[in-house]
Every structure is written in structure tokens, then in C-alpha cells.
Backbone of each chain as ProteinMPNN parsed JSONL, in Angstrom:
{"seq_chain_A": "MIETDDRPPQKAYLQRMGISMGSYLISLGVGVYLVSRDLVDGPVVWLLALLPGLSIVGAFYAIGRLILDTKDEFIRMLIVRQSLIATGFALSVSTVWGFLENFELVGHVDAYWVAILWFVGFVIGAISNKRTYDAWGQLK", "coords_chain_A": {"N_chain_A": [[-12.251, 16.681, -8.369], [-8.93, 16.347, -7.27], [-7.613, 17.322, -4.175], [-4.841, 19.541, -3.59], [-1.817, 18.646, -1.98], [0.889, 19.183, -0.011], [2.279, 17.611, 1.714], [4.585, 14.891, 2.394], [3.654, 11.74, 0.929], [3.634, 9.442, 2.655], [3.719, 10.555, 5.203], [1.374, 12.088, 5.255], [-0.412, 10.003, 5.021], [-0.034, 8.617, 7.453], [-0.906, 10.587, 9.22], [-3.606, 10.891, 8.438], [-4.491, 8.308, 8.993], [-4.085, 8.217, 11.741], [-5.947, 10.141, 12.611], [-8.319, 8.888, 11.796], [-8.296, 6.504, 13.319], [-8.257, 7.546, 15.898], [-10.685, 8.922, 15.918], [-12.358, 6.735, 15.592], [-11.961, 5.249, 18.003], [-12.793, 7.109, 19.95], [-15.46, 7.705, 19.136], [-16.634, 5.185, 19.287], [-16.291, 4.551, 21.985], [-17.753, 6.648, 23.258], [-20.268, 6.169, 22.126], [-20.934, 3.538, 23.008], [-20.952, 3.999, 25.754], [-23.06, 5.908, 26.088], [-25.3, 4.65, 24.867], [-25.484, 2.18, 26.207], [-26.285, 3.001, 28.689], [-28.769, 3.972, 28.276], [-29.001, 6.714, 27.68], [-29.51, 8.108, 25.431], [-31.703, 8.282, 22.55], [-33.581, 7.402, 19.551], [-32.846, 9.304, 16.566], [-30.27, 10.044, 17.364], [-29.041, 7.744, 18.265], [-28.732, 6.417, 15.873], [-26.856, 8.11, 14.657], [-24.679, 7.819, 16.458], [-24.166, 5.134, 16.042], [-23.36, 5.117, 13.417], [-20.971, 6.585, 13.343], [-18.504, 5.16, 14.287], [-18.153, 3.281, 12.203], [-17.946, 4.965, 9.955], [-15.575, 6.17, 10.609], [-13.759, 4.11, 10.195], [-14.076, 3.86, 7.472], [-12.745, 6.153, 6.819], [-10.132, 5.309, 7.254], [-9.796, 3.542, 5.128], [-10.005, 5.394, 3.085], [-7.666, 6.826, 3.574], [-5.728, 4.959, 2.814], [-6.356, 4.692, 0.12], [-5.792, 7.309, -0.788], [-3.067, 7.305, -0.266], [-2.172, 5.562, -2.233], [-2.858, 7.033, -4.524], [-1.332, 9.367, -4.157], [1.317, 8.573, -4.032], [4.198, 8.85, -5.815], [6.333, 7.309, -6.572], [6.721, 4.631, -8.589], [7.301, 1.916, -8.075], [6.978, 1.619, -5.292], [4.296, 2.334, -5.16], [3.183, 0.218, -6.604], [3.719, -1.826, -4.784], [2.03, -1.136, -2.646], [-0.483, -1.311, -3.85], [-0.487, -4.029, -4.508], [-0.358, -5.109, -1.952], [-2.84, -4.242, -0.988], [-4.566, -5.644, -2.689], [-4.049, -8.278, -1.924], [-4.988, -8.116, 0.69], [-7.723, -7.609, 0.176], [-8.485, -9.943, -1.218], [-8.029, -11.831, 0.794], [-9.821, -11.012, 2.864], [-12.325, -11.182, 1.536], [-12.357, -13.895, 0.835], [-12.23, -15.318, 3.32], [-14.543, -14.293, 4.597], [-16.552, -15.067, 2.82], [-16.42, -17.91, 2.844], [-16.938, -18.282, 5.562], [-19.527, -17.264, 5.659], [-21.059, -19.189, 4.263], [-20.642, -21.406, 5.903], [-21.95, -20.493, 8.139], [-24.481, -20.29, 7.111], [-25.17, -22.973, 6.856], [-25.46, -23.565, 9.427], [-23.225, -24.302, 10.906], [-21.349, -22.803, 12.168], [-21.18, -19.973, 14.413], [-22.918, -16.733, 14.31], [-21.297, -13.909, 12.908], [-20.551, -10.504, 13.312], [-20.874, -8.054, 10.685], [-18.888, -6.076, 10.535], [-16.525, -7.33, 11.0], [-15.366, -8.004, 8.628], [-13.907, -5.795, 7.815], [-11.909, -5.844, 9.752], [-10.712, -8.268, 9.094], [-9.745, -7.483, 6.621], [-7.707, -5.681, 7.327], [-6.011, -7.443, 8.644], [-5.319, -8.963, 6.436], [-3.94, -6.975, 5.092], [-1.608, -6.763, 6.534], [-0.606, -9.322, 6.027], [-0.196, -8.979, 3.311], [1.891, -7.097, 3.352], [3.94, -8.65, 4.429], [4.154, -10.54, 2.415], [5.045, -8.874, 0.328], [7.572, -8.21, 1.317], [8.814, -10.695, 1.285], [8.716, -11.326, -1.446], [9.675, -9.082, -2.884], [11.625, -8.035, -1.314], [11.09, -5.698, 0.086], [9.296, -3.484, 2.169], [7.737, -1.43, 1.413], [7.618, 1.072, 2.503], [8.532, 4.472, 2.225], [11.88, 5.413, 2.193]], "CA_chain_A": [[-10.876, 17.175, -8.418], [-8.152, 15.947, -6.087], [-7.009, 18.491, -3.526], [-3.378, 19.53, -3.585], [-1.308, 18.348, -0.65], [2.348, 19.258, -0.1], [2.914, 16.699, 2.664], [5.025, 13.618, 1.799], [2.512, 10.809, 0.973], [3.669, 8.549, 3.822], [3.401, 11.356, 6.384], [-0.057, 12.408, 5.158], [-1.117, 8.74, 5.281], [0.001, 8.344, 8.897], [-1.764, 11.572, 9.892], [-5.011, 10.54, 8.16], [-4.777, 7.06, 9.708], [-4.17, 8.586, 13.159], [-7.239, 10.818, 12.812], [-9.376, 7.875, 11.644], [-8.279, 5.586, 14.459], [-8.653, 8.336, 17.067], [-12.127, 9.146, 15.777], [-13.003, 5.43, 15.824], [-11.926, 4.904, 19.431], [-13.618, 8.057, 20.71], [-16.887, 7.552, 18.8], [-17.091, 3.896, 19.802], [-16.363, 4.672, 23.446], [-18.889, 7.523, 23.607], [-21.495, 5.479, 21.71], [-21.208, 2.424, 23.923], [-21.275, 4.581, 27.07], [-24.376, 6.562, 26.081], [-26.381, 3.714, 24.507], [-25.63, 1.143, 27.235], [-26.957, 3.593, 29.859], [-30.054, 4.528, 27.788], [-28.968, 8.176, 27.804], [-29.934, 8.685, 24.147], [-32.582, 7.429, 21.744], [-33.977, 7.967, 18.262], [-31.821, 9.572, 15.535], [-28.924, 10.161, 17.963], [-28.48, 6.382, 18.283], [-28.282, 6.173, 14.496], [-25.615, 8.881, 14.459], [-23.623, 7.182, 17.25], [-23.858, 3.833, 15.429], [-22.687, 5.353, 12.129], [-19.66, 7.228, 13.479], [-17.329, 4.257, 14.277], [-18.004, 2.707, 10.856], [-17.451, 6.004, 9.048], [-14.166, 6.385, 10.95], [-12.999, 3.055, 9.507], [-14.094, 4.269, 6.057], [-11.656, 7.131, 6.734], [-8.872, 4.557, 7.149], [-9.727, 3.065, 3.735], [-9.725, 6.587, 2.281], [-6.241, 7.143, 3.769], [-4.946, 4.022, 1.993], [-6.607, 5.08, -1.274], [-5.031, 8.517, -1.074], [-1.641, 6.941, -0.289], [-1.912, 5.002, -3.572], [-2.943, 8.121, -5.509], [-0.316, 10.4, -3.934], [2.675, 8.028, -4.131], [4.71, 9.026, -7.18], [7.304, 6.241, -6.841], [5.876, 3.576, -9.171], [7.56, 0.621, -7.429], [6.32, 1.664, -3.986], [2.856, 2.324, -5.428], [2.832, -1.162, -6.974], [3.731, -2.633, -3.554], [0.831, -0.818, -1.844], [-1.628, -1.879, -4.582], [-0.381, -5.482, -4.338], [-0.709, -5.354, -0.548], [-4.292, -4.034, -0.875], [-5.24, -6.746, -3.388], [-3.933, -9.454, -1.05], [-5.923, -7.875, 1.8], [-9.088, -7.757, -0.333], [-8.687, -11.366, -1.489], [-8.083, -12.538, 2.076], [-11.063, -10.665, 3.571], [-13.467, -11.73, 0.793], [-12.328, -15.358, 0.888], [-12.604, -15.795, 4.66], [-15.934, -13.939, 4.912], [-17.444, -15.877, 1.975], [-16.435, -19.272, 3.389], [-17.638, -18.217, 6.857], [-20.944, -17.026, 5.38], [-21.713, -20.461, 3.934], [-20.62, -22.231, 7.119], [-23.005, -19.936, 8.987], [-25.728, -20.655, 6.422], [-25.457, -24.387, 7.156], [-25.534, -23.604, 10.894], [-22.058, -25.007, 11.447], [-20.615, -21.83, 13.002], [-22.041, -18.905, 14.922], [-22.988, -15.494, 13.536], [-20.239, -12.916, 13.142], [-20.979, -9.187, 12.83], [-20.299, -7.723, 9.373], [-17.694, -5.217, 10.603], [-15.312, -8.156, 11.066], [-14.758, -8.019, 7.288], [-12.893, -4.725, 7.822], [-10.785, -6.33, 10.572], [-10.037, -9.262, 8.24], [-9.013, -6.754, 5.568], [-6.462, -5.146, 7.892], [-5.131, -8.609, 8.839], [-4.813, -9.241, 5.087], [-2.995, -5.911, 4.732], [-0.342, -7.171, 7.165], [-0.134, -10.475, 5.235], [0.295, -8.395, 2.058], [3.197, -6.479, 3.606], [4.901, -9.756, 4.592], [4.34, -11.097, 1.069], [5.904, -7.927, -0.409], [8.939, -8.332, 1.833], [9.361, -11.981, 0.815], [8.799, -11.35, -2.903], [10.44, -7.946, -3.433], [12.578, -7.576, -0.307], [10.767, -4.307, 0.435], [8.009, -3.342, 2.861], [6.932, -0.435, 0.71], [7.696, 2.398, 3.116], [9.555, 5.33, 1.62], [13.013, 5.646, 3.085]], "C_chain_A": [[-10.143, 16.812, -7.121], [-7.475, 17.176, -5.492], [-5.484, 18.397, -3.578], [-2.899, 19.362, -2.152], [0.207, 18.282, -0.743], [3.047, 18.289, 0.845], [3.441, 15.472, 1.921], [3.897, 12.588, 1.957], [2.459, 9.954, 2.232], [3.27, 9.291, 5.096], [1.903, 11.681, 6.413], [-0.893, 11.169, 5.482], [-1.184, 8.462, 6.78], [-0.891, 9.311, 9.658], [-3.238, 11.243, 9.683], [-5.414, 9.283, 8.94], [-4.93, 7.343, 11.205], [-5.51, 9.237, 13.483], [-8.379, 9.797, 12.757], [-9.453, 6.968, 12.868], [-8.699, 6.298, 15.744], [-10.156, 8.551, 17.077], [-12.905, 7.86, 16.061], [-13.096, 5.112, 17.315], [-12.845, 5.806, 20.246], [-15.107, 7.826, 20.434], [-17.446, 6.234, 19.328], [-17.285, 3.953, 21.314], [-17.574, 5.488, 23.889], [-20.21, 6.818, 23.298], [-21.88, 4.375, 22.673], [-21.642, 2.952, 25.292], [-22.713, 5.105, 27.096], [-25.51, 5.564, 25.826], [-26.592, 2.674, 25.61], [-26.336, 1.684, 28.477], [-28.307, 4.228, 29.491], [-30.114, 6.053, 27.927], [-29.425, 8.872, 26.519], [-30.932, 7.732, 23.484], [-32.875, 8.121, 20.408], [-32.803, 8.188, 17.312], [-30.401, 9.657, 16.096], [-28.246, 8.787, 18.009], [-27.96, 6.024, 16.889], [-26.936, 6.858, 14.241], [-24.445, 8.215, 15.19], [-23.197, 5.841, 16.642], [-23.087, 4.004, 14.116], [-21.244, 5.824, 12.291], [-18.463, 6.267, 13.511], [-17.073, 3.673, 12.892], [-17.437, 3.717, 9.876], [-15.977, 6.325, 9.338], [-13.281, 5.351, 10.256], [-12.976, 3.32, 7.994], [-12.968, 5.288, 5.819], [-10.301, 6.45, 6.598], [-8.696, 4.017, 5.721], [-9.411, 4.232, 2.788], [-8.229, 6.933, 2.373], [-5.365, 6.241, 2.897], [-5.13, 4.35, 0.503], [-5.823, 6.304, -1.672], [-3.529, 8.236, -1.115], [-1.276, 6.394, -1.674], [-1.894, 6.122, -4.61], [-1.761, 9.094, -5.394], [1.113, 9.893, -4.117], [3.151, 8.088, -5.587], [5.715, 7.936, -7.566], [6.541, 4.999, -7.315], [6.078, 2.213, -8.516], [6.852, 0.55, -6.072], [4.804, 1.609, -4.16], [2.379, 0.914, -5.792], [2.771, -2.048, -5.726], [2.455, -2.403, -2.731], [-0.415, -1.415, -2.51], [-1.651, -3.394, -4.397], [-0.826, -5.89, -2.935], [-2.232, -5.244, -0.362], [-5.063, -5.163, -1.558], [-5.191, -8.03, -2.563], [-4.917, -9.325, 0.117], [-7.364, -8.111, 1.363], [-9.412, -9.229, -0.588], [-8.848, -12.155, -0.208], [-9.42, -12.287, 2.767], [-12.278, -11.269, 2.869], [-13.522, -13.25, 0.906], [-12.808, -15.865, 2.241], [-14.071, -15.504, 4.944], [-16.915, -14.757, 4.072], [-17.558, -17.295, 2.522], [-17.207, -19.291, 4.705], [-19.146, -18.06, 6.65], [-21.683, -18.323, 5.065], [-21.721, -21.414, 5.125], [-21.748, -21.806, 8.058], [-24.384, -20.339, 8.446], [-26.156, -22.085, 6.73], [-25.466, -24.649, 8.669], [-24.412, -24.418, 11.525], [-21.227, -24.099, 12.356], [-21.59, -20.74, 13.426], [-22.025, -17.669, 14.033], [-21.847, -14.556, 13.919], [-20.705, -11.589, 12.552], [-20.189, -8.775, 11.584], [-19.028, -6.878, 9.467], [-16.389, -6.017, 10.734], [-14.624, -8.272, 9.703], [-13.646, -6.959, 7.218], [-11.664, -5.17, 8.625], [-9.982, -7.367, 9.786], [-9.194, -8.577, 7.175], [-7.68, -6.227, 6.123], [-5.484, -6.278, 8.243], [-4.494, -8.973, 7.498], [-3.791, -8.22, 4.634], [-1.615, -6.21, 5.328], [0.251, -8.361, 6.392], [0.456, -9.983, 3.915], [1.669, -7.772, 2.223], [4.277, -7.553, 3.743], [5.204, -10.382, 3.231], [5.24, -10.191, 0.223], [7.365, -8.074, 0.015], [9.596, -9.613, 1.294], [9.6, -11.969, -0.69], [9.749, -10.29, -3.453], [11.502, -7.411, -2.485], [12.354, -6.105, 0.046], [9.395, -4.265, 1.091], [7.11, -2.342, 2.156], [6.958, 0.937, 1.348], [8.79, 3.203, 2.438], [10.653, 5.589, 2.633], [13.7, 6.948, 2.69]], "O_chain_A": [[-10.683, 16.959, -6.024], [-6.85, 17.964, -6.201], [-4.917, 17.305, -3.607], [-3.514, 19.882, -1.221], [0.756, 17.441, -1.454], [4.269, 18.151, 0.795], [2.84, 15.042, 0.937], [3.244, 12.554, 3.0], [1.392, 9.756, 2.812], [2.58, 8.745, 5.956], [1.251, 11.567, 7.451], [-1.938, 11.261, 6.126], [-2.239, 8.12, 7.314], [-1.555, 8.925, 10.62], [-4.031, 11.303, 10.622], [-6.52, 9.196, 9.473], [-5.803, 6.773, 11.86], [-6.133, 8.926, 14.498], [-9.295, 9.839, 13.579], [-10.537, 6.697, 13.387], [-9.407, 5.73, 16.575], [-10.816, 8.387, 18.103], [-13.966, 7.886, 16.685], [-14.159, 4.756, 17.825], [-13.581, 5.34, 21.116], [-15.916, 7.758, 21.359], [-18.596, 6.172, 19.764], [-18.286, 3.479, 21.853], [-18.322, 5.079, 24.776], [-21.149, 6.859, 24.093], [-23.03, 4.293, 23.104], [-22.57, 2.428, 25.908], [-23.484, 4.79, 28.003], [-26.552, 5.62, 26.48], [-27.729, 2.319, 25.921], [-26.922, 0.914, 29.239], [-28.908, 4.933, 30.301], [-31.162, 6.609, 28.255], [-29.694, 10.073, 26.518], [-30.997, 6.547, 23.809], [-32.473, 9.261, 20.174], [-31.881, 7.374, 17.252], [-29.436, 9.374, 15.385], [-27.035, 8.676, 17.817], [-26.9, 5.417, 16.74], [-26.01, 6.264, 13.686], [-23.36, 8.062, 14.629], [-22.03, 5.458, 16.712], [-22.272, 3.158, 13.747], [-20.389, 5.499, 11.467], [-17.477, 6.526, 12.821], [-15.927, 3.578, 12.453], [-16.566, 3.395, 9.069], [-15.227, 6.701, 8.437], [-12.189, 5.673, 9.787], [-11.983, 3.04, 7.322], [-12.326, 5.29, 4.768], [-9.418, 6.955, 5.904], [-7.593, 4.033, 5.175], [-8.658, 4.083, 1.826], [-7.607, 7.288, 1.372], [-4.382, 6.698, 2.312], [-4.177, 4.292, -0.275], [-5.249, 6.353, -2.759], [-2.801, 8.847, -1.897], [-0.219, 6.713, -2.22], [-1.017, 6.158, -5.474], [-1.252, 9.584, -6.403], [2.027, 10.689, -4.335], [2.572, 7.454, -6.469], [5.922, 7.672, -8.75], [5.805, 4.387, -6.542], [5.131, 1.434, -8.409], [6.209, -0.448, -5.748], [4.111, 0.926, -3.407], [1.317, 0.472, -5.352], [1.898, -2.908, -5.61], [1.875, -3.345, -2.191], [-1.29, -1.955, -1.834], [-2.709, -3.977, -4.157], [-1.557, -6.864, -2.748], [-2.835, -6.056, 0.339], [-6.103, -5.591, -1.058], [-6.167, -8.779, -2.507], [-5.59, -10.287, 0.487], [-8.14, -8.736, 2.085], [-10.485, -9.706, -0.218], [-9.696, -13.043, -0.12], [-10.082, -13.228, 3.205], [-13.166, -11.811, 3.528], [-14.598, -13.828, 1.055], [-13.68, -16.731, 2.313], [-14.778, -16.362, 5.474], [-17.994, -15.106, 4.551], [-18.661, -17.826, 2.65], [-18.02, -20.183, 4.947], [-19.943, -18.652, 7.377], [-22.798, -18.538, 5.54], [-22.69, -22.144, 5.334], [-22.407, -22.637, 8.683], [-25.303, -20.673, 9.193], [-27.346, -22.377, 6.851], [-25.476, -25.795, 9.119], [-24.602, -25.118, 12.519], [-20.489, -24.582, 13.215], [-22.679, -20.605, 12.868], [-21.215, -17.57, 13.112], [-21.485, -14.43, 15.089], [-21.198, -11.548, 11.425], [-19.009, -9.096, 11.441], [-18.176, -6.948, 8.581], [-15.295, -5.467, 10.6], [-13.44, -8.599, 9.63], [-12.586, -7.195, 6.638], [-10.527, -4.908, 8.232], [-8.751, -7.36, 9.799], [-8.087, -9.014, 6.859], [-6.648, -6.32, 5.457], [-4.27, -6.096, 8.152], [-3.298, -9.253, 7.421], [-2.875, -8.546, 3.879], [-0.587, -5.944, 4.704], [1.454, -8.404, 6.134], [1.474, -10.497, 3.451], [2.521, -7.899, 1.344], [5.39, -7.392, 3.241], [6.35, -10.712, 2.928], [6.098, -10.679, -0.513], [8.272, -8.064, -0.817], [10.763, -9.615, 0.904], [10.582, -12.541, -1.163], [10.528, -10.556, -4.368], [12.2, -6.449, -2.806], [13.308, -5.36, 0.275], [8.455, -4.917, 0.638], [5.886, -2.39, 2.28], [6.385, 1.879, 0.802], [9.852, 2.671, 2.114], [10.389, 5.94, 3.783], [14.686, 7.34, 3.314]]}, "seq_chain_B": "MNNRLKVLRAERNWSQQDLAQRLAVSRQSVNAIETGKYDPSLPLAFRIAETFGMSIEAIFLRGGDPPPS", "coords_chain_B": {"N_chain_B": [[13.586, -9.386, -16.856], [16.882, -8.603, -17.787], [19.443, -6.323, -16.67], [21.937, -3.656, -16.841], [22.36, -2.034, -14.749], [23.648, -2.081, -12.212], [26.361, -2.359, -12.848], [26.819, -0.065, -14.422], [26.272, 1.881, -12.561], [28.263, 1.387, -10.683], [30.505, 1.995, -12.2], [30.376, 4.728, -12.241], [30.707, 5.31, -9.674], [28.509, 5.612, -7.996], [26.243, 5.337, -5.315], [23.392, 3.233, -4.456], [21.583, 4.926, -3.307], [22.442, 7.415, -4.284], [21.824, 7.157, -7.028], [19.086, 6.788, -6.797], [18.28, 9.299, -5.883], [18.919, 10.881, -8.097], [17.089, 9.9, -9.901], [14.752, 10.493, -8.697], [13.356, 8.582, -7.158], [12.68, 5.936, -4.736], [15.277, 4.325, -2.754], [14.753, 1.678, -2.508], [13.393, 1.126, -4.858], [15.403, 1.357, -6.808], [17.037, -0.742, -5.982], [15.284, -2.927, -6.385], [14.939, -2.858, -9.16], [17.547, -3.166, -10.053], [18.174, -5.741, -9.13], [16.548, -7.215, -10.698], [14.0, -7.777, -9.858], [11.937, -6.122, -10.339], [10.529, -4.659, -13.184], [10.981, -1.582, -14.715], [8.6, 1.055, -15.624], [7.992, 2.35, -18.965], [8.342, 5.253, -19.051], [9.991, 5.593, -16.728], [12.151, 3.983, -17.435], [13.148, 5.463, -19.573], [13.973, 7.736, -18.147], [16.016, 6.629, -16.635], [17.748, 5.891, -18.672], [18.391, 8.426, -19.72], [19.678, 9.526, -17.511], [22.029, 8.031, -17.418], [22.996, 8.707, -19.866], [22.629, 7.081, -22.079], [21.174, 4.7, -24.448], [17.976, 3.061, -24.026], [18.003, 0.333, -24.71], [20.659, -0.247, -24.399], [20.966, -0.513, -21.773], [18.916, -2.085, -20.658], [18.272, -5.502, -21.071], [16.926, -8.077, -23.072], [15.85, -11.287, -21.879], [18.379, -13.676, -22.198], [19.796, -12.227, -24.037], [23.138, -11.292, -24.828], [25.267, -9.276, -22.739], [26.296, -5.982, -23.798], [29.597, -5.578, -25.117]], "CA_chain_B": [[14.452, -8.639, -17.766], [18.197, -8.3, -17.222], [19.895, -4.943, -16.912], [23.334, -3.377, -16.49], [22.299, -0.893, -13.832], [24.639, -2.17, -11.137], [27.683, -2.109, -13.442], [26.871, 1.344, -14.823], [26.309, 2.667, -11.315], [29.593, 1.195, -10.093], [31.472, 2.733, -13.035], [30.271, 6.152, -11.885], [30.914, 5.425, -8.223], [27.27, 6.063, -7.365], [25.549, 4.358, -4.469], [21.974, 3.098, -4.842], [20.912, 6.151, -2.849], [22.784, 8.484, -5.244], [21.04, 6.958, -8.252], [17.677, 7.009, -6.445], [18.046, 10.752, -5.828], [18.953, 11.404, -9.47], [15.874, 9.455, -10.595], [13.597, 10.899, -7.862], [12.623, 7.406, -6.685], [13.236, 5.427, -3.484], [16.405, 3.388, -2.895], [14.152, 0.347, -2.687], [13.07, 0.978, -6.288], [16.664, 1.102, -7.509], [17.459, -2.09, -5.621], [14.377, -3.898, -7.024], [15.213, -2.867, -10.607], [18.905, -3.7, -10.202], [18.192, -7.186, -8.883], [15.655, -7.854, -11.661], [12.715, -8.135, -9.243], [10.909, -5.206, -10.846], [10.83, -4.007, -14.462], [10.418, -0.224, -14.657], [7.721, 1.492, -16.712], [8.746, 2.99, -20.056], [8.838, 6.587, -18.651], [11.123, 5.485, -15.798], [13.283, 3.44, -18.204], [13.715, 6.604, -20.302], [14.685, 8.585, -17.174], [17.26, 5.913, -16.301], [18.625, 6.004, -19.849], [18.872, 9.823, -19.768], [20.61, 9.73, -16.393], [23.318, 7.426, -17.784], [23.381, 9.191, -21.193], [22.666, 5.908, -22.972], [19.856, 4.281, -24.932], [17.331, 2.07, -23.153], [18.428, -1.038, -25.042], [22.041, -0.447, -23.949], [20.902, -0.74, -20.314], [18.004, -3.209, -20.382], [18.507, -6.591, -22.014], [15.949, -9.16, -23.052], [16.408, -12.533, -21.355], [19.155, -14.424, -23.183], [20.681, -11.335, -24.792], [24.425, -11.089, -24.181], [25.523, -7.878, -22.431], [27.212, -5.36, -24.779], [30.997, -5.638, -24.686]], "C_chain_B": [[15.785, -8.329, -17.075], [18.542, -6.824, -17.476], [21.319, -4.754, -16.389], [23.443, -2.246, -15.464], [23.415, -0.906, -12.791], [26.042, -1.838, -11.659], [27.843, -0.634, -13.779], [26.973, 2.262, -13.613], [27.695, 2.594, -10.693], [30.658, 1.97, -10.881], [31.493, 4.22, -12.687], [30.461, 6.396, -10.392], [29.672, 5.959, -7.49], [26.748, 4.947, -6.46], [24.113, 4.223, -4.985], [21.208, 4.362, -4.467], [21.182, 7.313, -3.804], [21.904, 8.385, -6.486], [19.553, 7.22, -7.977], [17.356, 8.499, -6.434], [18.018, 11.359, -7.229], [17.668, 11.054, -10.227], [14.593, 9.901, -9.883], [12.708, 9.693, -7.527], [13.256, 6.947, -5.367], [14.422, 4.497, -3.767], [15.894, 1.969, -3.107], [13.826, 0.082, -4.158], [14.321, 0.63, -7.079], [17.121, -0.327, -7.242], [16.603, -3.148, -6.334], [14.647, -3.995, -8.527], [16.565, -3.549, -10.856], [18.94, -5.227, -10.073], [17.214, -7.941, -9.785], [14.315, -8.262, -11.077], [11.582, -7.273, -9.778], [11.394, -4.594, -12.153], [10.196, -2.624, -14.464], [9.469, 0.044, -15.817], [8.587, 2.142, -17.799], [9.21, 4.405, -19.676], [10.038, 6.522, -17.7], [12.352, 4.921, -16.508], [13.951, 4.564, -19.011], [14.502, 7.512, -19.359], [16.017, 7.954, -16.805], [18.253, 6.073, -17.457], [19.219, 7.409, -19.948], [19.915, 10.078, -18.688], [21.991, 9.17, -16.722], [23.804, 7.895, -19.158], [23.501, 8.052, -22.192], [21.263, 5.619, -23.492], [19.295, 3.214, -23.991], [17.873, 0.666, -23.422], [19.893, -1.301, -24.696], [22.08, -0.747, -22.447], [20.061, -1.972, -19.987], [18.115, -4.246, -21.48], [17.386, -7.61, -21.916], [16.626, -10.421, -22.499], [17.132, -13.289, -22.436], [20.069, -13.552, -24.022], [22.016, -11.203, -24.076], [24.622, -9.619, -23.857], [26.479, -7.266, -23.447], [28.626, -5.34, -24.239], [31.564, -4.225, -24.594]], "O_chain_B": [[15.816, -7.859, -15.938], [17.998, -6.184, -18.376], [21.833, -5.56, -15.614], [24.481, -1.597, -15.336], [24.043, 0.118, -12.522], [26.81, -1.134, -11.004], [28.864, -0.022, -13.466], [27.666, 3.279, -13.638], [28.237, 3.6, -10.234], [31.59, 2.527, -10.301], [32.52, 4.882, -12.828], [30.386, 7.527, -9.913], [29.787, 6.668, -6.49], [26.81, 3.767, -6.806], [23.674, 4.994, -5.838], [20.318, 4.811, -5.189], [20.285, 8.1, -4.104], [21.321, 9.37, -6.939], [18.85, 7.795, -8.808], [16.301, 8.919, -6.909], [17.205, 12.236, -7.519], [17.216, 11.813, -11.085], [13.491, 9.713, -10.396], [11.482, 9.768, -7.602], [14.26, 7.511, -4.933], [14.556, 3.956, -4.864], [16.522, 1.164, -3.796], [13.965, -1.041, -4.642], [14.309, -0.274, -7.915], [17.539, -1.036, -8.157], [17.13, -4.144, -6.828], [14.591, -5.082, -9.101], [16.702, -4.391, -11.744], [19.647, -5.909, -10.815], [17.061, -9.157, -9.66], [13.565, -9.006, -11.708], [10.412, -7.643, -9.684], [12.509, -4.078, -12.236], [8.992, -2.501, -14.237], [9.512, -0.629, -16.847], [9.76, 2.443, -17.577], [10.361, 4.747, -19.945], [10.987, 7.294, -17.84], [13.476, 5.333, -16.218], [15.177, 4.609, -19.119], [15.571, 8.005, -19.719], [17.027, 8.646, -16.675], [19.434, 6.351, -17.248], [20.408, 7.566, -20.226], [20.911, 10.762, -18.922], [23.007, 9.758, -16.351], [24.9, 7.527, -19.58], [24.381, 8.064, -23.053], [20.286, 6.213, -23.037], [20.035, 2.556, -23.26], [18.163, -0.091, -22.495], [20.328, -2.452, -24.697], [23.104, -1.181, -21.92], [20.439, -2.794, -19.153], [18.062, -3.922, -22.666], [16.948, -7.966, -20.822], [17.837, -10.591, -22.64], [16.563, -13.529, -23.501], [21.006, -14.048, -24.648], [22.049, -11.021, -22.859], [24.182, -8.77, -24.633], [27.387, -7.951, -23.919], [28.839, -5.114, -23.048], [32.732, -4.05, -24.247]]}, "name": "protein", "num_of_chains": 2, "seq": "MIETDDRPPQKAYLQRMGISMGSYLISLGVGVYLVSRDLVDGPVVWLLALLPGLSIVGAFYAIGRLILDTKDEFIRMLIVRQSLIATGFALSVSTVWGFLENFELVGHVDAYWVAILWFVGFVIGAISNKRTYDAWGQLKMNNRLKVLRAERNWSQQDLAQRLAVSRQSVNAIETGKYDPSLPLAFRIAETFGMSIEAIFLRGGDPPPS"}
């Protein structure tokens, strides 16, 4: 069951995104500090390694909730379109890179770069929306 | 799909923002529908028709259909 939320979708999205990004920066900073100085070991390292990734999952959740909560069908279509462009971009670049890596033509890239590619694609999607529909998708 | 939204809105002296508020959508939505960049869903088309007190087919025209005189 989806929780009820009286906040405007765009405002709730920005708040969720702010929490996710804040959590990401703090957990990454703390994790790097503690692990690089050998101050922790065992399960705590696992927890510290999981937290930054889970924070980024929170950002994806924020975008998913924005799609679900947006009642304006045109704006919702723009966000879905933007997300599809982001997904296509991230999958395409990472797949091509994976085969290049397989043939030892390029160096190894950590898997979390797929998420970064997705957010680059999300910006490309917003630009595409502006060019195609003359709208960024933000509620005015 | 063509539509007569801009003409009907002008006849009532409504801005895009006025119509957006009546339809409970964003001004961007009204602009996209008006300029033919976005075709509304059937529920939204019915809301538009109710707002203007007209039938859907009096507002939205298939490509090539002449506008009603």
C-alpha cells in the first residue's frame, strides 16, 4: 500500500532527493575515513560499504515516487520519457564499455558508474523533453 | 491531432493559466495540448469538453478534418 503524502509531488521529490544525497555524502565520507585508517573491520565494513549504494537507491526511489505521485498526465509522461532516455543511455554505454573491457581495449570501471551514467542520461532526457515538448517537466 | 483549444480559450478571455487551473493541470500541459505536441487522455479530453460545455469531437479534430464553422 502506498503511503499518503500531502506534500506537492515536486516538493516531496526534492526533499527525498536531498535526504538521499546528504546520506550518500555523509556515509561515503565516514566510510572512507574509517576504512582507510583501519579503524573498523568485519561486518561494520560491510555496513559502511552498503550505505552509500543504498543512499543512491533512495534517489531512484524518489524518482519512482515522483512518477507515482504526479497527477498531471503530461508532466508524468515527461518524467517517464526522461527516465527511459536515462535508462537507455546508461545501459547502452555500460554494455559497449563492458565488451571493450572484455577485449582488454579499455580499463576496468567500477559498477557504480552505471548509476552516474543514468543521472547523466536523466539530464539528457530533460534536454530532449525541452527540445521536443518545449517543457522541462517541472510543475509551475 | 488538431484542436480548437486556443480559439475557445480566447473566446472566453481565459489565459493558459486560467484554463490550467480549471482543469487542475499545469500551464505546460495546456500549452502542449494547444500546440498539438501532446494528445490528452480520454479522461482529460472529457474534462476539457465539460469545461467548455461542448462535446469532445467539437474541440478535437482528426487530421484533415475541417474546423466546425
